[in-house]
Structure formats: structure tokens, C-alpha cells
C-alpha positions as CSV (number, residue, x, y, z in Angstrom):
1,X,91.6,61.7,69.5
2,X,90.7,63.6,66.5
3,X,92.8,66.5,65.1
4,X,91.5,70.1,64.8
5,X,91.2,69.7,61.1
6,X,89.1,66.5,61.4
7,X,86.9,68.2,64.1
8,X,86.3,71.2,61.8
9,X,85.4,68.8,58.7
10,X,83.0,66.9,61.0
11,X,81.3,70.1,62.3
12,X,80.9,71.5,58.9
13,X,79.4,68.2,57.5
14,X,77.0,68.1,60.5
15,X,75.8,71.7,59.8
16,X,75.2,70.8,56.3
17,X,73.2,67.9,57.3
18,X,71.2,69.9,59.7
19,X,70.3,72.4,57.0
20,X,68.6,69.6,55.2
21,X,66.4,68.7,58.2
22,X,62.7,69.4,58.1
23,X,61.1,70.3,61.6
24,X,57.8,68.7,62.2
25,X,55.2,69.2,59.5
26,X,56.9,72.1,57.7
27,X,57.3,72.0,54.1
28,X,60.7,73.7,53.9
29,X,64.0,72.6,55.4
30,X,66.0,74.4,58.2
31,X,68.4,75.8,55.6
32,X,65.7,77.2,53.4
33,X,64.0,78.7,56.4
34,X,67.2,80.4,57.4
35,X,67.7,82.0,54.1
36,X,64.1,83.6,54.3
37,X,64.8,84.7,57.9
38,X,68.1,86.3,56.9
39,X,66.3,88.9,54.9
40,X,64.5,90.2,57.8
41,X,67.5,90.5,60.3
42,X,69.0,93.9,61.4
43,X,72.4,94.7,60.3
44,X,75.3,93.9,62.7
45,X,76.1,96.7,65.3
46,X,78.6,99.2,64.3
47,X,80.0,99.4,67.9
48,X,80.8,96.7,70.3
49,X,79.0,96.2,73.5
50,X,80.5,96.5,77.0
51,X,81.8,93.2,78.3
52,X,81.8,94.2,81.9
53,X,79.3,94.8,84.5
54,X,79.5,98.2,86.0
55,X,78.9,98.9,89.8
56,X,79.2,102.0,91.9
57,X,80.1,100.9,95.4
58,X,81.4,103.1,98.4
59,X,84.7,102.4,100.1
60,X,84.3,101.1,103.6
61,X,86.3,101.6,106.7
62,X,88.6,98.7,105.7
63,X,89.6,100.3,102.4
64,X,87.5,97.8,100.4
65,X,84.5,97.9,98.2
66,X,81.9,95.3,98.1
67,X,81.3,93.9,94.5
68,X,78.8,91.1,94.0
69,X,79.6,88.8,96.9
70,X,83.1,89.7,97.7
71,X,85.2,92.6,98.9
72,X,88.3,94.2,97.0
73,X,90.9,96.6,98.4
74,X,91.5,99.9,96.9
75,X,93.6,103.0,97.5
76,X,90.6,105.4,97.3
77,X,89.7,107.3,100.5
78,X,87.0,105.8,102.8
79,X,83.5,107.0,102.0
80,X,84.2,107.7,98.3
81,X,82.1,106.2,95.6
82,X,84.2,104.5,92.9
83,X,83.3,102.8,89.6
84,X,84.0,99.1,89.5
85,X,84.1,97.1,86.2
86,X,83.6,93.4,86.7
87,X,85.1,91.1,83.8
88,X,85.1,87.5,83.4
89,X,88.6,87.2,85.0
90,X,89.4,90.6,86.5
91,X,87.9,93.3,88.5
92,X,89.0,96.9,87.9
93,X,88.4,99.9,90.2
94,X,88.2,103.4,88.6
95,X,88.2,106.8,90.0
96,X,88.2,110.1,88.2
97,X,88.7,108.3,84.8
98,X,91.9,106.4,86.0
99,X,92.2,102.7,86.9
100,X,93.5,102.7,90.5
101,X,93.3,99.0,91.4
102,X,93.0,95.7,89.5
103,X,92.4,92.3,91.0
104,X,91.9,88.7,89.9
105,X,88.1,88.0,90.2
106,X,87.2,85.9,93.2
107,X,84.2,83.5,92.5
108,X,83.7,82.6,96.2
109,X,81.5,84.3,98.6
110,X,82.3,86.9,101.4
111,X,86.0,86.7,100.6
112,X,88.4,89.7,100.9
113,X,90.9,90.2,98.1
114,X,93.6,92.6,99.5
115,X,96.6,94.1,98.1
116,X,99.3,95.1,100.5
117,X,100.3,98.0,98.4
118,X,97.0,99.7,99.1
119,X,97.8,99.7,103.0
120,X,101.3,100.8,103.0
121,X,100.5,104.5,103.9
122,X,98.4,103.6,106.7
123,X,100.9,100.8,107.8
124,X,103.7,103.4,107.8
125,X,101.7,105.2,110.7
126,X,101.0,101.8,112.6
127,X,103.9,99.6,111.7
128,X,103.2,97.0,114.4
129,X,100.0,95.9,112.2
130,X,102.1,94.6,109.4
131,X,103.4,91.3,110.7
132,X,99.9,89.8,111.2
133,X,98.0,91.6,108.5
134,X,95.8,89.8,106.0
135,X,97.2,91.7,103.0
136,X,100.6,90.5,103.9
137,X,99.4,86.9,104.2
138,X,97.8,87.1,100.8
139,X,101.2,88.5,99.3
140,X,103.0,85.5,100.7
141,X,100.5,83.1,99.3
142,X,100.7,84.7,95.9
143,X,104.5,84.6,95.9
144,X,104.9,88.4,96.0
145,X,106.8,88.4,99.2
146,X,110.2,86.9,98.6
147,X,112.4,85.2,101.2
148,X,114.9,88.1,101.1
149,X,112.3,90.6,102.3
150,X,112.1,88.6,105.4
151,X,115.8,88.3,105.8
152,X,116.2,92.1,105.6
153,X,113.1,92.8,107.7
154,X,114.5,90.5,110.6
155,X,117.9,92.3,110.3
156,X,116.3,95.7,110.5
157,X,114.3,94.8,113.6
158,X,117.4,93.6,115.4
159,X,119.4,96.6,114.6
160,X,116.6,99.2,115.2
161,X,114.0,97.6,117.3
162,X,110.8,95.9,116.2
163,X,108.9,99.2,115.6
164,X,111.5,101.3,113.9
165,X,112.7,98.2,111.9
166,X,109.3,97.5,110.5
167,X,108.8,101.2,109.6
168,X,112.0,101.2,107.7
169,X,110.9,98.0,105.8
170,X,107.6,99.8,105.1
171,X,109.5,102.7,103.8
172,X,111.5,100.4,101.4
173,X,108.0,99.0,100.2
174,X,106.8,102.5,99.4
175,X,110.0,103.0,97.3
176,X,109.1,99.7,95.6
177,X,105.7,100.9,94.9
178,X,107.1,103.8,92.8
179,X,110.0,102.1,91.2
180,X,108.8,98.4,90.9
181,X,109.0,95.6,93.5
182,X,111.1,93.5,91.1
183,X,113.8,96.2,91.0
184,X,113.5,96.5,94.8
185,X,113.9,92.7,95.3
186,X,117.2,92.8,93.1
187,X,118.6,95.6,95.2
188,X,117.8,94.0,98.4
189,X,119.4,90.6,97.4
190,X,122.5,92.4,96.1
191,X,122.8,94.3,99.4
192,X,122.4,91.1,101.4
193,X,125.0,89.3,99.3
194,X,127.5,92.0,100.3
195,X,126.7,91.3,104.1
196,X,125.0,94.8,104.6
197,X,121.6,95.2,106.2
198,X,121.1,99.1,105.9
199,X,118.3,100.8,104.1
200,X,120.6,103.3,102.8
201,X,122.7,100.6,101.0
202,X,119.4,99.3,99.5
203,X,118.6,102.6,98.1
204,X,122.0,103.1,96.8
205,X,121.9,99.6,95.1
206,X,118.6,100.7,93.5
207,X,119.8,103.9,92.3
208,X,122.9,102.5,90.8
209,X,120.9,99.8,88.9
210,X,118.5,102.3,87.5
211,X,121.5,104.6,86.5
212,X,123.2,101.7,84.7
213,X,120.0,101.0,82.7
214,X,119.9,104.6,81.6
215,X,123.6,104.5,80.5
216,X,122.8,101.5,78.5
217,X,120.0,103.0,76.6
218,X,120.0,103.1,72.9
219,X,121.6,106.4,71.3
220,X,119.1,109.0,70.2
221,X,119.3,111.1,67.0
222,X,120.5,114.6,67.8
223,X,119.4,116.0,64.3
224,X,120.5,119.7,63.7
225,X,122.8,119.6,66.8
226,X,125.3,117.7,64.7
227,X,126.4,121.0,63.2
228,X,128.1,121.8,66.6
229,X,130.4,118.9,66.3
230,X,134.1,119.7,66.6
231,X,137.2,117.5,66.2
232,X,139.0,116.1,69.3
233,X,141.9,118.3,70.6
234,X,145.5,117.0,70.0
235,X,149.0,117.8,71.4
236,X,150.8,118.1,68.2
237,X,151.6,121.8,68.7
238,X,153.3,121.0,72.1
239,X,155.4,118.3,70.4
240,X,156.9,121.0,68.1
241,X,158.6,122.4,71.3
242,X,160.2,119.1,71.9
243,X,161.8,119.0,68.4
244,X,163.1,122.4,68.9
245,X,165.5,121.6,71.8
246,X,166.6,118.0,71.0
247,X,169.8,118.1,72.9
248,X,169.1,119.6,76.4
249,X,165.3,118.9,76.5
250,X,165.1,122.1,78.5
251,X,162.8,124.9,77.5
252,X,163.9,128.5,78.6
């Protein structure tokens, strides 16, 4: 197998050889014709061109937009028109100048690409739909639903009942949507290691972890506030009282 340097040298040599080639009955070579043609070319564009194809679909009753041959979930309200930018690898959904959803592009046909995060608000009102939902199934397939989530979910259902336990799990996912699912996973796993199955304990661990991160932050420059610095207090003045009555040790 050739190295990159060998391949580059080979391609350069082939390009030079092709410049000496004469097409048909023409009197000049390919290289000479290219030099003449270059004088008539337009200058390069000063601005780049858009790499994405733009679409303006409407959100359907399933909370999805149809883009090309597939459907992608979005948190936008049903019936709203959104702007979708389709790139080679990703699909971005924009509304009011803000990217509200991003999916990996699907090259199949008639497939639904769903993000569980986009359905949490609706599931909080109908928690019974979570267990068999397609968004949850896709999260499991993508590795975004760790085993610790199932352990806590099962424990919550045993303690609170199926409906209330599932709603409590959804409430935690809503917290994860704001603070990050990785931080939520760590808080849940720490809570389970302690043998605790309570939502309040998970929130306590999550808050404690974020508070610890704030304490370990780098010090900031206080600037002009340094003029208010004062020396630390001492007890030397009180020690003088002890030296005044060395025998009895009693102060009257």
C-alpha cells in the first residue's frame, strides 16, 4: 500500500502528464488551453454558499416535521411552521432565530427520528404512555437511557404506584433537561449506592454536586476591591491580661 506522500507524488505526475495531452485534432495541449481559459474565468466568490438545503414544514399532531422522506421530532407547538436546515450528517430545526432541535440525519424512508426530551412535557400529563413510547425505545437503542434509570424507576413505582412513580421519574428527567442528563445520571447512581430510592435524595445529590463544582472554580481577580483588605484579628491584647495576674490566674 502506498503512503500519502507517494500518492500525492503520483497524482502530481499524472496531472502534469495530462496537461501535455492533446484532445482530438486540436493544435494545443490541455495545459495550454487551460491557461487561455483561465483569463476568461470570473473571480472567486467573496462569500461562501449555504451547505444546507432549507425547508419550511409544519409541526404535525405527533410533534414532528416531515423533512424529505422522514419525520423528526421538535419541541415546537403543533401547527407552527419551522425552518429546517438539512446538512450531510445532521438536521437542524430552527424557530425564531434559535436552533430548538438537532438530529442525526436519517437516510431511510418513512422513518421517525424521535427525541424523548421533546415529549417530557406531554408525558408529565400522561405518564402511562412513557413505558411503551417510541422515543424511550430510541433512547435505549442510542444508549441514552442507562440501567440506573430503570432501577430507580422500578423502585419509585413500587413505593408510589405505577402512575405516580412514573410521573416522579418524568419530573427527574425534566430536571435533567435543564441541568444535563449526565449530571442526573451521576446523582441517581450515587443515591442508589447509598441504598436510597427517593426523588428528594437525587435532587440533594445533584445540588451538592453542582455546589461542589462552584466551590472548586478558579479564583477571580477582584481588582479595586483589594483596597478593602484588612489583616486577620488576633488575641494578643487578651494575652496581656494573663501576664498581669500570673499567680492566681483570676481577673477581678
